[in-house]
C-alpha positions in Angstrom: 34.0 10.1 5.8 32.8 8.1 2.8 29.1 8.0 2.1 27.2 4.9 1.1 27.1 6.1 -2.5 30.9 6.4 -2.4 31.3 2.9 -1.0 28.9 1.5 -3.6 30.9 3.2 -6.5 34.1 1.7 -5.2 32.9 -1.9 -5.4 34.7 -4.0 -8.1 31.9 -5.9 -9.8 32.7 -9.2 -11.6 32.7 -8.7 -15.4 30.1 -11.4 -16.1 27.7 -9.8 -13.6 28.3 -6.3 -14.9 27.7 -7.5 -18.5 24.4 -9.2 -17.5 23.2 -6.0 -15.8 24.2 -3.9 -18.8 22.4 -6.3 -21.1 19.2 -6.2 -19.0 19.3 -2.4 -18.8 19.7 -2.2 -22.6 16.7 -4.6 -23.1 14.6 -2.5 -20.7 15.5 0.7 -22.4 14.5 -0.8 -25.8 11.2 -2.0 -24.4 10.5 1.4 -22.7 10.5 3.3 -25.9 10.2 7.0 -25.5 9.2 6.8 -21.8 11.5 8.5 -19.3 14.3 6.3 -18.0 13.7 5.9 -14.2 17.4 5.1 -13.7 18.2 8.8 -14.5 16.3 10.0 -11.5 18.1 10.6 -8.2 17.8 8.1 -5.3 16.1 10.7 -3.2 13.2 10.9 -5.7 10.2 8.6 -5.9 9.8 5.6 -6.0 12.5 5.3 -3.4 11.1 5.3 0.2 12.0 7.9 2.8 14.3 6.6 5.5 11.5 6.7 8.0 9.1 4.7 5.8 7.3 2.1 8.0 7.6 -0.7 5.4 11.3 -0.1 4.9 11.7 -0.1 8.7 9.9 -3.4 8.9 12.0 -5.0 6.1 15.2 -3.9 7.8 13.9 -5.2 11.1 13.0 -8.5 9.4 16.5 -8.7 7.9 18.2 -8.2 11.3 15.8 -10.7 13.0 16.5 -13.3 10.3 20.2 -13.0 10.7 19.9 -13.2 14.5 17.8 -16.3 14.1 20.6 -18.0 12.1 19.8 -17.1 8.5 22.9 -16.4 6.5 23.5 -12.7 5.7 23.4 -13.6 2.0 20.0 -15.3 2.2 18.6 -12.5 4.4 19.9 -9.9 2.0 18.3 -11.7 -0.9 14.9 -11.8 1.0 15.3 -8.1 1.8 16.0 -7.2 -1.8 13.1 -9.3 -3.3 10.6 -7.9 -0.8 11.9 -4.3 -1.2 11.5 -4.6 -5.0 8.0 -6.0 -4.6 7.0 -3.2 -2.2 8.4 -0.6 -4.6 6.1 -2.0 -7.3 3.1 -1.8 -4.9 4.0 1.8 -4.1 4.1 2.8 -7.7 0.8 1.1 -8.4 -0.7 3.0 -5.4 0.6 6.3 -6.8 -1.6 5.8 -9.9 1.0 4.4 -12.3 -0.8 1.1 -12.3 0.6 -1.4 -14.8 2.6 0.6 -17.3 2.3 -2.1 -19.9 -1.4 -1.3 -20.3 -0.6 2.2 -21.5 1.0 1.0 -24.8 
């Protein structure tokens, strides 16, 4: 049975979208300097939440409730992604990483 990672790797991403992502990653790598690249970590490592994380559970519940209330899947997914990204930033800040820009 294919895993979620297998399914994700099989997605055919439009060229313009792939190029935009690669360009952003390149700019981030240049700005990061000699800091470790977080994209080289494994998904099971921080800052990714555990599957039983209460905030993640809430965000997924909110996604399901929004769709059930008539929100399009695309709009609910966008809301989920933005809030998950924000919560990841809060989690890193709480772990003492604070604002990495201040360390330069």
